[in-house]
N, C-alpha and C positions, 0 to 999 in steps of 0.2 A: 258408676263411680270410677273416675280415672285412676290410673296407677299412682301410688304414693311417690312423692319425689325422692324419698329415702330409698326407694327401690328402682329408681331410674325414670320415674314419670316427671311430667312438667310441674314445677312448683306453682302454687296458687298465686304467689306474689314474688316479684323480683326487685321491685323498687322500694326505697326507704319510706318510712313513715315521717310525718312532719317533724322538722328539726326542733330539738330542744336542748338547751335554752335557745330562745328565738331572738336573733339580733334584728333590731328595727331601726329605722332612721330616727325615730323619736329618742330611742336609747342613746344613739350616737350624739344627737344634738344636746341632750341634757348632760352627758359626760363632758362634752367640750365646753358647755356653758359653765359648769362647775369648775373645770380646769382653769378657765380664763377669768372667772368672776367671783369665785367663792374661796373661802378657806378650805383646806383639804382635810382637816382633822378637827381637833378640839375647838369648839366654838363656832363651827360652820353652821350657817343657817340652813344649809341643805339637810344636815342631820336633824335639826329641830323640826323642819317642815315634814320630813318623813315620819318622825316619831309621832307628831301631832296627828297626821293624817292616818297612820296605821292604827293608832289607838281609836280614833273616831270610827274607822271602818269596822273595827272589831268590837264595837259597843263597850269600850273601856275608857276610863279617864286618863290613864297614864301608859306610857310606853318608854322602855329603855332599849335602844339598839345595841347589839353586841357583835363581836367578831365572828361568832359561829353559834349554831344551835347548842353545841356542847358547852361552850362557856356560858351561854344563857342558862342552861340547866344548873351549872355549878353556882352561878350568882343567885339564882332563884332559891336553891336549896339553902345556901348560907343566909340569905335574907329572911328565910322562913325560920331561922334559928337552929338549923341542923348542925350538930356538933359531933365531936369525936365519939364513936361508940353508939350513936343514935341509929335507929332502924328506919328505913324508908321502904314502904310497900310498893312494888312495881310488878308489871307482868314480865314473864320470861320470853314473850314473843314480840320483839321490838328490836330496833337498832341498838347496838352496844352502848351508845352514849347514854341511854336512859339509866343503865346500871353503872357504867364507868364514872359518870358524873357523881354518883352517890359515893363511890369509892374515893374519888378525888376530894370529896368533902369529909373524908375520914369516917364515913358512916357505912352502914351495912345494908346492901340491897336485900330485901326479903321478897322472894318471888311468890306470886300467887297465880295459879293456873288460869287459863283463858276459857271463855265461852266459845265453843267450837262453831257456833252459828255466826258470830260476828268477828272472831279473832281478837276481841278485846278482853281485858281483865274481867273475870267473873265476879260480880259484886257479891254473890252469895257465899263466896269463899274468903272474903276480905276480913271479916270480923274475927275469924278463927286465927288469923295471922297477927292480930294486934297483941302487943305485949306492953309492958311498962316502958320499954325503950322506943316505942313507935313515935316518931316525930312528924311524919308526913305520909300521905298516900298520893302516889303519882300515877294516875291513869294515863294511858297513851291512846290517842284517837287513831288507831291503825288505819292506814290508807285514807285518812280523812273521814273515817266513819266514826261518829262520836260514841264514846263509851257511855255507859248508863249513868249519866251524871246525877239524876235525881236520887238514885240509890246510893251512889258514892258520897254525894254531899250530905245526905242524911246520916251516913255512918260517921263522917267527919264531925258533924255537929254533935252527934250522940257521945262521941268519945273525946271531943275537944282536940281533934287532930287536923292539921292544915291539909287542904286539898290543893295540889299543884298539878296543873295540866301540862302534859307533854303533847302539844299540838303542832309538833314539827311538820306534820304532813297534812294539817287541817286548815289551811288558809281559807277563810270564808265559810267553813262548815258551821252548822247551826244546831243548837239544842233547844227545843221548844221555841223556835223563832228568834233566839238570841245567838250571836256568834260565840263560838267556844273560845276558851283562852283565859277569860276573866270571870268564869262562873264560880270558881273558888277563890283562894287567896291570890293566885296569879297563874300565869301559864306562859309557855315559850313557843316560838316558831323558829323554823330554820329557813335560810335562803341559799342553802347549798345547791350545787349545779342542777340536781335532778328535781328540786322542789317546784311547786306550782307558781311560786314567785322566786326568782333566782337573781343573785348578784355574784354567782360563782361560789362565794362563801358569805356567811353572815347569819345573824339571829336577832331575835327580839323577845322581850318580856313585856307582857301587858298585865294590868291590874286595875282594880277600882279602890285599892287601899293605899292611902297616901303615905303612911309610915313604911309600909312594905316597899313601895316605889322608891322612897328616899334611901332606904337601906340598899336596895338593888343598885341605885346610882352609885353609892359609895363603894360597894364591892366591885363594880365593873370599871370604876374610875380611880384606881390606885388608892382607895381608902379615903378619898376626898369626900366632903359633905356639901350638900346644897347650901349655898350661901357662905361657905367657909373659904379660907385662904387657899390659894393655888398650891402652896407648899405646906399645907396642913393635912396630915394623914392620921385618921383616928382608928381605923381598923385595917386588918390585913387584906387589902383588895389587890387587884391587878389591873393591867391595861388590857381590858377586854372590850374596847370600844370599836364601833363600826366606823369606817372612814367615809368621807363625804362622797367619793366617787360611787361607792356601793349604795349609799343612801339615795343618790341621784338616780341610779339605775332602777331602784325599787319604787320610787314615787309614781312614775307613769304606769307601772304594773298594777298598782292599786286600782287604777282606772280600767285597765284591760282585763283584770281578773274576772269581773262579773260576766263578760262575754265568753271568756274561756270556760267558765263554770257552766254556762248554759249549753255550750257545745259538748262539754264532757257529759253533762246530764243527758242530753239527747242521744249521744252515741252509746252511753252506758245502757240506756233503756232498750235500744235496739239489740245490743248484745244480750241483755237479760232476757228479752222476749224470745230470742233465738235459742240461747243455750239452755234455758229452762225446759225446752222440749227434748233435750238429749238425755236419754236414760244413762245415768252414771255421772253426770255433772250436776252440781248444786251451786246456784249463785249465792253469794254471800248475803247474810241477813243483816238487819239493823233493828235497833230499839225504836219503840213508838215515839220517843222523844226526839229522835234524830230527824229533824225536819229538813236538813240539807247536808249532803256529803260533798267533800271537795274532790273525791275521786282521784286522789294522788296515785293510786294503783287500782287496777281492776283485778279483783280476787274471785276465784271460784274454787270448787273442791272436786277432786277426782276420786271416784270410788272404783278401785281396781276390781272388786268383786263383780261389778256390773260390766266389766270389760274383759271377761274371761281370765281374770287374775293377771293381766298384763301389767307390770309395774309402771308407775307414773313416769319414771325416767325414760322409758321407751316411747311413751306418748310425747314427752318433751322433744326427743330427738326427731320424731316424725313431724311435729308441728314446726320445729325450727327449720327442717328441710323444706317445708312449704313456705317459708319466708315469714313466719309468725313466731317471734321469740317469746315463748312461754318458759317459765323457770320456777324453781321451788321457793325462793325467797329465804326467810330467816331460818336459822337453826336455834334450838333452845339456848338462851344465854348462859345458863349454868353449866353448859358443856364447854364453854370457851376456855382456852388455856389461861386466860386472865384470872380465872377463879381457882386455878391450881396455885394457891397463894403461898407466899413466903412469909412465915410468921415474924421474921425480923423486919420485913418491909411493911407488912400489914398487920401489926399486932392486934388491932381491934377486931380482926376477923377470927382470932383464935377461938376454937370451939364451934365454928360454923363449917359444916361439911357440904360443899356444893356438889362434890363429885358423886354423892350418893342420891342426889335429888331425882325424883321421878314425878313428872307432871303429865298425866295421861292425855289430856286434851291438847296441850302444846305439842307433845311428841307425835300424836296422831296427825295433827295438822302439818307440822313441819316435816315429818319423815315420810308421810304417805299421801297426803291429800291436797295441800295448798298448790294452786296454780296461779301464777302472777303474770300480769301484763303491765308494762310501764304506762305512765299517764299520757305520754305523747301519742300512744295508739288511739286515744280518745279525742284527738284534736284534728282528725282527718275529715274527709267528706264522705258522702254516702258510699262511694266506690271503695274507699279505704275500709270502712266498717264492714262492707259486704265481703271483702277479702278475708277479714278475720273470721267472720261467720262461716264462710265457705271452707276455710282451712279446718276449723273445728269440726264441721260436719263431715268433711272428707276423711279426716283421720279417725274420728270416733265411729263412723260407719264401718270402716275397715276393721277397727278393733272389735266391733260387734260381729261382723260377718266372716272375717278371715283372720282370726287370731293367730293362726299358724304362721302368718307372715311376720309376726313379732317374736317368734320363738328363736332361741339361739340356733 
């Protein structure tokens, strides 16, 4: 095995991975066509076409496009009836918007620990977190790996609680052969720059419930109602609409997404087959109902005990020196300064102590084990994927056989 790049050896890889987001001639053409021939905002046929097509692709009747995944979350929560002081059950291992949108709705995020095999909310812990204030349960399909929706939907039905999916990372992912997002009352997607469909920014809500859809429309469109007057505002909504240019950019990506998913599936399998052979790395698991993942991230786990107690952060530095950017990903949300709350600004959080929270699986994954690769690493050719494997094998072999090289 050659010398590690971090110690002066040649790196496995020096060239970049496939560009993301990916500019194409088709994207340029549709933007110009919209610019020259369509309305740019309210009433644009480009927006309607995207919403219809996105709903159809995700096995849903209805879609509302929004300015971001975060605004989609807020709109969805309000349309589900979340009011001041209500509680919404969420996992603590996710992007901040999952919890901050709950705060923006004047409600309380109630964190439930994750399943360390999948990094998703642990359904076995949800019922213990339900109180008389619980208005919704919001599972997150982390990395596009579906949460255990059979178990979660059953809990929602048993207790009469709405199930709202945060599918921001799960474009095209499937549960028991159906696309995620509209398995409960509704769900959201994000089109932020890093996502598997991207317009730079943007979001969408999908649902099969007409009343919920119409309420989402009102909250995202300044309180207007379907069929109402333009200057008639019945609820406190906002301008959270997606513009026509972004909608135009997203339409062709609905067509290209299946091929991208096939490529990610193929490269993920190659990585899984190789990394599962490395003592000390564990590939991420999934539930039996998860019939398709979107592979927005490639996740694996690092066991320092199998690598002579060398901390994960030194593994990261060695991998990054080899040209493969691995990193830790999320920290537990309840540690964020956001939750060191001001009782005058957030009076509905009085009595909730986020600073004393301890969630062992989340902290184990976040602080010690999680290893992330970005989704564009899965969009390369055989040589690109071979470089990733070679770097993992090179670094982990040295960790096993020459741990002294990683000592201070």
